[in-house]
Structures are given as C-alpha cells and as structure tokens.
ROSE-4610 file (N, C-alpha, C; in Angstrom, 1 decimal, always signed):
// ROSE-4610
residu = [M/M/M/S/S/S/D/D/D/A/A/A/T/T/T/P/P/P/N/N/N/A/A/A/L/L/L/A/A/A/D/D/D/K/K/K/V/V/V/F/F/F/E/E/E/F/F/F/I/I/I/E/E/E/Y/Y/Y/T/T/T/N/N/N/Q/Q/Q/S/S/S/V/V/V/F/F/F/L/L/L/T/T/T/G/G/G/K/K/K/A/A/A/G/G/G/T/T/T/G/G/G/K/K/K/T/T/T/T/T/T/L/L/L/L/L/L/K/K/K/K/K/K/I/I/I/K/K/K/A/A/A/N/N/N/T/T/T/N/N/N/K/K/K/K/K/K/M/M/M/V/V/V/V/V/V/I/I/I/A/A/A/P/P/P/T/T/T/G/G/G/V/V/V/A/A/A/A/A/A/I/I/I/N/N/N/A/A/A/K/K/K/G/G/G/T/T/T/T/T/T/I/I/I/N/N/N/S/S/S/F/F/F/F/F/F/Q/Q/Q/L/L/L/P/P/P/P/P/P/G/G/G/S/S/S/F/F/F/F/F/F/P/P/P/G/G/G/D/D/D/I/I/I/S/S/S/F/F/F/Q/Q/Q/H/H/H/L/L/L/Q/Q/Q/S/S/S/G/G/G/I/I/I/T/T/T/S/S/S/I/I/I/Q/Q/Q/S/S/S/T/T/T/V/V/V/S/S/S/D/D/D/L/L/L/S/S/S/Y/Y/Y/N/N/N/R/R/R/D/D/D/K/K/K/I/I/I/K/K/K/L/L/L/F/F/F/N/N/N/E/E/E/L/L/L/E/E/E/L/L/L/L/L/L/V/V/V/I/I/I/D/D/D/E/E/E/V/V/V/S/S/S/M/M/M/V/V/V/R/R/R/C/C/C/D/D/D/V/V/V/L/L/L/D/D/D/V/V/V/I/I/I/D/D/D/A/A/A/I/I/I/L/L/L/R/R/R/S/S/S/V/V/V/R/R/R/K/K/K/S/S/S/N/N/N/L/L/L/P/P/P/F/F/F/G/G/G/G/G/G/I/I/I/Q/Q/Q/L/L/L/L/L/L/L/L/L/I/I/I/G/G/G/D/D/D/L/L/L/Y/Y/Y/Q/Q/Q/L/L/L/P/P/P/P/P/P/V/V/V/T/T/T/K/K/K/R/R/R/E/E/E/D/D/D/W/W/W/T/T/T/F/F/F/L/L/L/S/S/S/R/R/R/A/A/A/Y/Y/Y/P/P/P/S/S/S]
num = [1/1/1/2/2/2/3/3/3/4/4/4/5/5/5/6/6/6/7/7/7/8/8/8/9/9/9/10/10/10/11/11/11/12/12/12/13/13/13/14/14/14/15/15/15/16/16/16/17/17/17/18/18/18/19/19/19/20/20/20/21/21/21/22/22/22/23/23/23/24/24/24/25/25/25/26/26/26/27/27/27/28/28/28/29/29/29/30/30/30/31/31/31/32/32/32/33/33/33/34/34/34/35/35/35/36/36/36/37/37/37/38/38/38/39/39/39/40/40/40/41/41/41/42/42/42/43/43/43/44/44/44/45/45/45/46/46/46/47/47/47/48/48/48/49/49/49/50/50/50/51/51/51/52/52/52/53/53/53/54/54/54/55/55/55/56/56/56/57/57/57/58/58/58/59/59/59/60/60/60/61/61/61/62/62/62/63/63/63/64/64/64/65/65/65/66/66/66/67/67/67/68/68/68/69/69/69/70/70/70/71/71/71/72/72/72/73/73/73/74/74/74/75/75/75/76/76/76/77/77/77/78/78/78/79/79/79/80/80/80/81/81/81/82/82/82/83/83/83/84/84/84/85/85/85/86/86/86/87/87/87/88/88/88/89/89/89/90/90/90/91/91/91/92/92/92/93/93/93/94/94/94/95/95/95/96/96/96/97/97/97/98/98/98/99/99/99/100/100/100/101/101/101/102/102/102/103/103/103/104/104/104/105/105/105/106/106/106/107/107/107/108/108/108/109/109/109/110/110/110/111/111/111/112/112/112/113/113/113/114/114/114/115/115/115/116/116/116/117/117/117/118/118/118/119/119/119/120/120/120/121/121/121/122/122/122/123/123/123/124/124/124/125/125/125/126/126/126/127/127/127/128/128/128/129/129/129/130/130/130/131/131/131/132/132/132/133/133/133/134/134/134/135/135/135/136/136/136/137/137/137/138/138/138/139/139/139/140/140/140/141/141/141/142/142/142/143/143/143/144/144/144/145/145/145/146/146/146/147/147/147/148/148/148/149/149/149/150/150/150/151/151/151/152/152/152/153/153/153/154/154/154/155/155/155/156/156/156/157/157/157/158/158/158/159/159/159/160/160/160/161/161/161/162/162/162/163/163/163/164/164/164/165/165/165/166/166/166/167/167/167/168/168/168/169/169/169/170/170/170/171/171/171/172/172/172/173/173/173/174/174/174/175/175/175/176/176/176/177/177/177/178/178/178/179/179/179/180/180/180]
x = [+36.1/+36.7/+36.5/+36.2/+35.9/+37.2/+37.1/+38.3/+38.3/+37.3/+37.2/+38.3/+38.7/+39.8/+39.1/+39.9/+39.3/+38.6/+39.1/+38.5/+37.1/+37.1/+35.9/+34.8/+35.2/+34.3/+33.8/+34.7/+34.3/+33.3/+33.5/+32.6/+31.2/+31.2/+29.9/+29.2/+29.9/+29.3/+28.8/+29.6/+29.2/+27.9/+27.9/+26.7/+25.5/+25.6/+24.5/+24.0/+24.9/+24.4/+23.8/+24.4/+23.9/+22.6/+22.4/+21.2/+20.1/+20.2/+19.2/+18.9/+17.9/+17.6/+17.9/+18.5/+18.8/+19.9/+19.7/+20.8/+21.9/+23.1/+24.3/+25.1/+25.6/+26.5/+27.9/+28.8/+30.1/+31.1/+31.7/+32.6/+33.9/+34.9/+36.2/+37.3/+38.3/+39.4/+40.1/+41.0/+41.7/+42.5/+42.5/+43.2/+42.5/+41.2/+40.5/+39.8/+39.9/+39.4/+38.1/+37.6/+36.3/+36.4/+37.5/+37.6/+37.7/+38.5/+38.7/+37.3/+36.5/+35.2/+34.3/+34.4/+33.6/+34.0/+35.3/+35.7/+35.2/+35.2/+34.7/+33.2/+32.4/+31.0/+30.8/+31.5/+31.3/+31.6/+32.6/+33.1/+32.2/+31.5/+30.7/+29.2/+28.7/+27.3/+26.4/+25.3/+24.3/+23.3/+23.4/+22.5/+22.9/+21.9/+22.1/+22.5/+23.7/+24.2/+24.9/+24.9/+25.5/+26.3/+27.5/+28.4/+28.4/+28.1/+28.1/+28.9/+29.4/+30.2/+30.0/+30.2/+29.9/+30.9/+32.1/+33.1/+33.6/+34.2/+34.8/+36.0/+36.8/+37.9/+37.4/+36.4/+35.9/+35.2/+34.5/+33.9/+34.9/+36.0/+37.0/+37.6/+37.9/+38.6/+37.6/+36.3/+35.4/+34.9/+35.5/+35.1/+33.6/+33.1/+31.7/+31.5/+30.4/+30.1/+29.7/+29.7/+29.3/+27.7/+27.3/+25.9/+25.2/+25.7/+25.0/+24.9/+25.9/+25.9/+24.8/+24.9/+24.0/+22.5/+22.2/+20.8/+20.5/+21.4/+21.3/+20.8/+21.4/+21.0/+21.5/+20.7/+21.2/+22.1/+23.1/+23.9/+23.0/+23.4/+22.7/+22.3/+21.4/+20.9/+19.4/+18.9/+17.5/+16.8/+15.7/+15.0/+13.8/+13.7/+12.7/+11.3/+11.1/+9.8/+8.9/+8.1/+7.1/+7.8/+7.1/+7.7/+7.9/+7.1/+7.3/+8.6/+9.4/+10.7/+11.7/+11.4/+12.4/+12.9/+12.1/+12.6/+13.2/+13.3/+13.9/+15.4/+16.1/+17.5/+18.0/+18.8/+19.3/+20.1/+19.9/+20.6/+20.0/+18.9/+18.2/+16.8/+16.4/+15.1/+14.5/+13.2/+12.6/+12.8/+12.9/+13.0/+11.9/+10.7/+9.5/+9.6/+10.0/+10.1/+11.3/+12.4/+13.5/+13.1/+12.4/+12.0/+11.1/+10.1/+9.2/+9.8/+10.9/+11.6/+12.5/+12.9/+13.9/+13.2/+13.9/+13.4/+14.4/+14.1/+15.0/+14.6/+15.6/+15.3/+14.9/+14.4/+13.9/+15.0/+16.2/+17.3/+17.6/+17.5/+17.8/+16.6/+15.4/+14.2/+14.3/+14.7/+14.9/+15.9/+17.0/+18.1/+17.6/+16.9/+16.4/+15.4/+14.6/+13.6/+14.2/+15.4/+16.0/+17.1/+17.4/+18.5/+18.1/+19.0/+18.8/+19.7/+20.9/+21.9/+22.5/+22.4/+23.0/+24.1/+25.3/+26.5/+26.8/+26.9/+27.3/+28.6/+29.7/+31.0/+31.3/+32.2/+32.5/+31.3/+30.4/+29.1/+29.2/+30.3/+30.5/+30.5/+30.7/+30.8/+29.4/+28.4/+27.1/+26.2/+25.7/+24.8/+23.5/+22.8/+21.6/+20.5/+20.5/+19.5/+19.7/+20.9/+21.2/+20.7/+20.9/+20.3/+18.8/+18.2/+16.7/+16.2/+16.9/+16.5/+16.7/+17.8/+17.9/+16.8/+16.4/+15.3/+14.0/+13.7/+12.5/+12.5/+13.6/+13.7/+13.4/+14.1/+13.9/+12.4/+11.9/+10.5/+9.5/+9.8/+9.0/+9.1/+10.3/+10.5/+10.0/+10.3/+9.9/+8.5/+7.8/+6.4/+6.3/+7.1/+7.2/+7.3/+6.6/+6.7/+7.8/+8.5/+9.6/+10.8/+11.6/+12.8/+13.7/+14.1/+14.9/+14.2/+12.9/+12.2/+12.3/+12.8/+13.0/+14.3/+15.2/+16.6/+17.4/+18.2/+19.2/+20.3/+20.7/+21.8/+23.0/+24.2/+25.5/+26.2/+26.2/+26.8/+28.2/+29.2/+30.6/+31.3/+31.9/+32.7/+33.1/+33.9/+34.4/+33.9/+33.0/+32.4/+33.4/+34.6/+35.7/+36.5/+36.2/+37.0/+36.2/+36.3/+35.7/+34.2/+33.8/+32.3/+31.8/+30.5/+30.0/+30.4/+30.6/+30.9/+29.6/+29.5/+28.2/+28.6/+28.1/+28.4/+27.6/+28.2/+27.7/+26.2/+26.0/+24.6/+23.6/+24.1/+23.2/+22.9/+23.9/+23.7/+22.8/+22.9/+22.0/+20.6/+20.3/+19.0/+18.6/+19.4/+19.1/+19.0/+19.6/+19.6/+18.2/+17.3/+15.9/+15.2/+15.6/+15.0/+15.8/+17.2/+18.1/+18.8/+18.2/+18.8/+20.0/+20.2/+21.3/+22.5]
y = [+30.1/+31.2/+31.2/+32.3/+32.3/+32.3/+31.7/+31.6/+32.8/+33.6/+34.8/+35.8/+36.4/+37.5/+38.7/+39.7/+40.9/+41.6/+41.6/+42.2/+41.5/+40.2/+39.5/+39.8/+39.9/+40.3/+41.8/+42.6/+44.0/+44.1/+43.3/+43.2/+42.7/+41.7/+41.2/+42.3/+43.0/+44.1/+45.2/+45.6/+46.6/+46.2/+44.9/+44.4/+44.4/+44.0/+44.0/+45.5/+46.4/+47.8/+48.3/+48.0/+48.5/+48.0/+46.7/+46.0/+45.7/+46.2/+46.1/+47.5/+47.5/+48.7/+48.5/+47.4/+47.0/+47.9/+48.3/+49.0/+48.1/+48.6/+47.8/+48.5/+47.7/+48.2/+47.6/+48.4/+47.9/+48.3/+47.2/+47.5/+46.7/+47.1/+46.4/+47.3/+46.7/+47.6/+48.3/+49.2/+50.1/+49.2/+49.6/+48.9/+47.8/+47.6/+46.4/+46.8/+48.0/+48.3/+49.1/+49.6/+50.3/+51.5/+52.3/+53.5/+53.1/+52.1/+51.6/+51.2/+50.5/+50.1/+51.4/+52.3/+53.5/+54.2/+54.3/+54.9/+54.2/+52.9/+52.0/+52.3/+52.4/+52.6/+54.0/+55.0/+56.4/+56.4/+55.7/+55.7/+54.9/+54.0/+53.0/+52.9/+53.5/+53.4/+54.2/+53.7/+54.4/+55.1/+54.9/+55.5/+56.9/+57.8/+59.1/+59.0/+59.4/+59.2/+60.4/+60.4/+61.5/+60.8/+61.4/+60.9/+61.9/+61.5/+62.5/+61.8/+62.7/+62.2/+63.1/+62.7/+63.5/+64.6/+64.6/+65.6/+66.1/+67.3/+67.9/+67.0/+66.5/+65.7/+64.4/+63.8/+62.5/+62.9/+64.0/+64.4/+64.6/+65.3/+65.6/+64.2/+63.4/+62.1/+61.2/+61.3/+60.6/+61.3/+62.6/+63.4/+63.7/+64.0/+64.3/+65.6/+65.6/+66.8/+66.4/+67.3/+67.0/+66.8/+66.0/+65.7/+67.0/+67.8/+69.0/+70.0/+70.1/+70.9/+70.4/+69.2/+68.6/+68.7/+68.5/+68.5/+69.9/+70.8/+72.1/+72.0/+71.1/+70.8/+71.9/+72.3/+73.3/+72.5/+73.2/+72.5/+72.1/+71.0/+70.5/+69.1/+68.7/+67.3/+67.4/+66.2/+66.1/+65.0/+65.4/+64.4/+63.9/+62.5/+61.9/+61.9/+62.7/+62.6/+63.8/+64.1/+65.2/+66.5/+67.4/+68.8/+69.5/+69.2/+69.9/+69.7/+68.7/+68.5/+69.6/+70.2/+71.1/+72.2/+72.6/+73.7/+73.3/+72.0/+71.5/+71.8/+71.8/+72.0/+72.8/+73.8/+74.5/+73.6/+73.8/+73.0/+71.7/+71.3/+70.1/+70.5/+70.0/+70.3/+68.9/+68.9/+67.6/+67.4/+66.2/+65.9/+66.5/+66.4/+66.9/+68.4/+69.1/+70.6/+70.9/+70.2/+70.4/+70.2/+69.2/+68.9/+70.0/+70.4/+71.4/+72.8/+73.0/+74.3/+74.4/+73.3/+73.3/+73.8/+74.5/+75.0/+74.8/+74.0/+73.7/+74.3/+74.7/+75.3/+74.2/+74.6/+73.7/+72.7/+73.2/+72.2/+71.2/+71.5/+70.5/+69.5/+70.0/+69.1/+68.2/+68.7/+67.9/+66.8/+67.2/+66.2/+65.2/+65.5/+64.6/+63.6/+64.1/+63.3/+62.3/+62.8/+61.9/+61.0/+61.2/+60.5/+59.0/+58.1/+56.7/+56.0/+56.6/+55.9/+57.0/+56.9/+57.8/+57.0/+57.5/+56.9/+57.7/+57.1/+57.8/+57.1/+57.9/+57.4/+57.7/+56.9/+57.0/+57.0/+56.1/+56.0/+55.8/+55.2/+55.0/+56.3/+57.4/+58.7/+59.5/+58.9/+59.5/+59.1/+60.1/+59.9/+59.3/+58.6/+58.0/+59.0/+60.1/+61.2/+61.8/+61.9/+62.4/+61.5/+60.2/+59.2/+59.4/+59.5/+59.7/+60.9/+62.0/+63.3/+63.2/+62.5/+62.3/+61.5/+60.4/+59.6/+60.4/+61.2/+62.1/+63.1/+63.7/+64.7/+64.0/+62.9/+62.2/+61.7/+61.2/+60.7/+61.9/+63.0/+64.2/+64.8/+65.0/+65.6/+64.7/+63.4/+62.4/+61.9/+62.4/+62.0/+60.5/+59.8/+58.4/+57.9/+56.8/+56.2/+55.2/+54.9/+54.0/+54.5/+53.7/+54.2/+55.0/+56.2/+57.1/+57.5/+57.5/+57.9/+56.9/+55.7/+54.7/+54.8/+55.6/+55.7/+54.6/+53.9/+52.9/+53.6/+53.0/+53.5/+52.6/+53.2/+52.5/+53.1/+52.4/+52.9/+52.3/+53.1/+52.6/+53.1/+52.1/+52.5/+51.3/+51.6/+50.6/+50.9/+50.1/+50.5/+50.3/+49.8/+49.7/+51.0/+51.9/+53.2/+54.2/+55.4/+56.6/+56.5/+56.7/+56.7/+58.2/+58.3/+59.7/+60.6/+61.9/+62.9/+63.5/+63.3/+63.8/+64.4/+65.7/+66.3/+65.5/+65.4/+64.6/+65.0/+66.3/+66.8/+66.4/+66.5/+66.1/+64.6/+63.8/+62.3/+62.0/+62.7/+62.4/+62.6/+63.6/+63.9/+62.9/+62.7/+61.8/+60.3/+59.9/+58.5/+58.1/+59.1/+58.8/+58.2/+58.6/+58.1/+56.9/+57.0/+56.0/+55.3/+54.3/+53.7/+52.8/+52.4/+51.4/+52.1]
z = [+47.5/+46.9/+45.4/+44.8/+43.4/+42.6/+41.4/+40.5/+39.5/+39.6/+38.7/+39.0/+38.0/+38.1/+38.6/+39.2/+39.6/+38.4/+37.2/+36.1/+35.8/+35.9/+35.6/+36.6/+37.9/+38.9/+38.7/+38.3/+38.1/+36.9/+35.9/+34.7/+35.2/+36.1/+36.5/+37.4/+38.2/+39.0/+38.1/+37.1/+36.1/+35.4/+34.9/+34.2/+35.1/+36.3/+37.3/+37.4/+37.6/+37.8/+36.5/+35.4/+34.1/+33.7/+34.0/+33.4/+34.4/+35.6/+36.6/+37.2/+38.0/+38.8/+40.3/+40.6/+42.0/+42.6/+43.8/+44.5/+44.9/+45.0/+45.3/+46.4/+47.4/+48.4/+48.0/+47.6/+47.2/+48.3/+48.9/+50.0/+49.7/+50.4/+50.4/+51.0/+51.4/+52.1/+51.0/+51.4/+50.5/+49.5/+48.3/+47.2/+46.6/+46.9/+46.3/+45.0/+44.5/+43.2/+43.2/+44.3/+44.4/+43.5/+43.5/+42.7/+41.2/+41.0/+39.6/+39.0/+39.8/+39.3/+39.1/+40.0/+39.8/+38.5/+38.2/+37.0/+35.7/+35.8/+34.7/+34.5/+35.6/+35.5/+34.9/+35.4/+34.8/+33.3/+32.9/+31.5/+30.6/+31.1/+30.3/+30.4/+31.5/+31.7/+30.7/+30.4/+29.6/+30.5/+31.8/+32.7/+33.0/+33.3/+33.8/+35.2/+35.6/+36.9/+37.5/+38.8/+39.6/+40.7/+41.0/+42.1/+43.1/+44.4/+45.5/+46.6/+47.5/+48.7/+49.8/+51.1/+52.3/+52.5/+52.0/+52.2/+50.9/+50.9/+49.7/+49.2/+50.1/+49.6/+48.9/+49.6/+49.0/+47.7/+47.6/+46.3/+45.2/+45.5/+44.5/+44.1/+45.0/+44.7/+43.8/+44.0/+43.2/+41.9/+41.8/+40.7/+40.7/+41.9/+42.1/+42.8/+43.6/+44.3/+45.7/+46.7/+48.0/+48.1/+49.0/+49.2/+49.5/+50.4/+50.8/+49.7/+48.8/+47.6/+46.6/+46.3/+45.3/+45.7/+47.0/+47.4/+48.1/+48.1/+48.7/+50.2/+50.9/+52.3/+53.2/+54.1/+55.2/+56.1/+56.8/+57.8/+58.9/+59.6/+60.8/+60.6/+61.5/+61.5/+61.2/+60.8/+60.4/+61.2/+61.9/+62.7/+61.9/+61.8/+61.0/+61.7/+62.7/+63.4/+63.1/+64.0/+63.9/+63.8/+63.1/+62.9/+64.2/+65.2/+66.5/+67.1/+66.7/+67.2/+66.7/+65.6/+64.9/+65.8/+66.8/+67.6/+68.9/+69.1/+70.4/+70.5/+69.4/+69.5/+68.3/+68.5/+67.4/+66.4/+65.1/+64.1/+63.8/+64.4/+64.1/+63.6/+62.4/+61.8/+61.4/+61.3/+60.8/+59.3/+58.9/+57.5/+56.7/+57.2/+56.5/+56.3/+57.3/+57.1/+56.2/+56.3/+55.4/+54.0/+53.7/+52.3/+51.8/+52.6/+52.2/+52.1/+52.8/+52.7/+51.5/+50.9/+49.8/+48.5/+47.7/+46.5/+45.4/+44.4/+43.3/+42.0/+41.3/+40.0/+39.0/+37.8/+36.8/+36.4/+36.2/+35.8/+36.8/+38.1/+39.2/+39.2/+39.1/+39.1/+37.9/+36.8/+35.6/+35.8/+36.4/+36.7/+37.7/+38.8/+39.7/+39.0/+38.1/+37.4/+36.4/+35.8/+34.8/+35.4/+36.6/+37.3/+37.4/+37.0/+37.0/+38.1/+38.3/+39.2/+40.0/+41.4/+42.3/+43.0/+42.9/+43.5/+44.8/+45.9/+47.1/+47.5/+47.3/+47.7/+49.2/+49.8/+51.2/+52.0/+51.8/+52.4/+53.9/+54.4/+55.8/+56.6/+55.9/+56.6/+56.5/+55.9/+55.7/+56.9/+57.6/+58.7/+58.3/+59.1/+58.8/+58.5/+59.2/+58.9/+57.6/+57.1/+55.8/+54.7/+54.9/+53.9/+53.9/+55.1/+55.1/+54.4/+54.6/+53.9/+52.4/+52.0/+50.5/+50.0/+50.7/+50.3/+50.2/+51.2/+51.2/+50.1/+49.8/+48.7/+47.4/+47.1/+45.8/+45.7/+46.8/+46.7/+46.4/+47.0/+46.9/+45.4/+45.0/+43.7/+42.6/+42.7/+41.6/+41.8/+42.9/+43.1/+43.1/+43.9/+43.9/+45.4/+45.7/+47.0/+47.1/+46.0/+46.0/+46.7/+47.4/+48.0/+47.1/+47.6/+46.8/+45.5/+45.5/+44.3/+43.1/+43.4/+42.3/+41.7/+42.2/+41.6/+42.2/+41.3/+41.7/+42.5/+43.6/+44.4/+44.2/+44.2/+44.3/+45.5/+46.6/+47.8/+47.9/+48.0/+48.0/+49.2/+49.9/+51.1/+51.9/+52.9/+53.8/+55.2/+55.7/+57.0/+58.2/+57.9/+58.9/+58.9/+58.0/+57.9/+58.7/+58.2/+59.0/+59.2/+60.4/+60.7/+60.4/+60.4/+60.2/+61.3/+61.0/+62.0/+62.5/+63.8/+64.5/+65.8/+66.0/+67.3/+68.4/+69.6/+70.6/+70.9/+71.0/+71.4/+70.2/+69.0/+67.9/+68.0/+68.2/+68.3/+69.5/+70.6/+71.7/+71.3/+70.5/+70.0/+69.0/+68.0/+66.9/+67.3/+68.4/+68.8/+69.3/+69.5/+69.8/+68.6/+67.4/+66.2/+65.6/+65.9/+65.3/+66.4/+67.1/+68.3/+68.0/+66.8/+66.6/+66.0]
C-alpha cells in the first residue's frame, strides 16, 4: 500500500497526463476523487482538451458535451467491417461509411487538429463500436495512423457501474465483430 496522500497521488496523475502523451484509464469506485481530479486537470492543464461523455447527464456532470453531439454521430451502431454490412440491419452502418459521410465545418476540423487531450467520462457506458468510430474519425481528420489520431486519452469510469446501453438486436449483430 502506498504512503502517498490522495492529493499527492492526484498530483502524480496530473503530472503524468500533463507531461506525457500516454493515454490513461482512471478508475475507482464512487467518492475516490475521479471528478475532483478531472476538475484539477481542467483548471491547470496547458493542453487543448475536450471532455465528452455518453449521456447528457454524464456530460453535464463533467461540464462537457455528449459524444454524439461532439462528433456529430448519427444514432445507431457502427460495424467495423465491410461496407456491404451497412444494409443488413436498420440503424447499423459501417464505421468506414460513417466516417466518409460525416462533414465537419472548419472550426470543428481546427479543433480536432489542435486537440491534445480527449477526456471520456463514464467510459464504462461507451460501446466498443463508438470508441472505434471515434478512433476512425480522429485518424481521418488528423491524417494520422496513430490511435485516435495521436490524441492522448483520459478514460474515466468505473467498470463495475453501468455498462453500455445496447439493444439486443444491435448487440446480436455487433457481437460478430466484438465477441468479448
């Protein structure tokens, strides 16, 4: 067990995020300081950052925006396979066709290109296909083969809390690409 105080640990996490480009998964049960650390990062970072979350309530609590709003994602699920799958089930499109169909204005493209830190709060509620489409969008816009276009991620959440919300018929289809 560490002798470090919660503030000392928070300082170390902040410094790691601030002075590296390594992505971080921050987890802990309710009341362990995840939100407090996020506030500290927002108040003190020199990095261009955005906070997103899967639901409106989570976005409000994190003082961010929803994933779908930020990336202008259509409702539905995204299949990481061949485009021919997009017509197999209503509401499911391929990631490739989703990315090619999206159109961002100059300001949004500038934001994507300047972004250094992307915080996803309540990450336990984010479906795997949504993470994949975010990755594909950022790689495409930033013209980079690096994961998430080279943007550092801070994933915050408790995997023992709420799982992603997925309709049974969507998961039946998506489980072909995401078996675990």
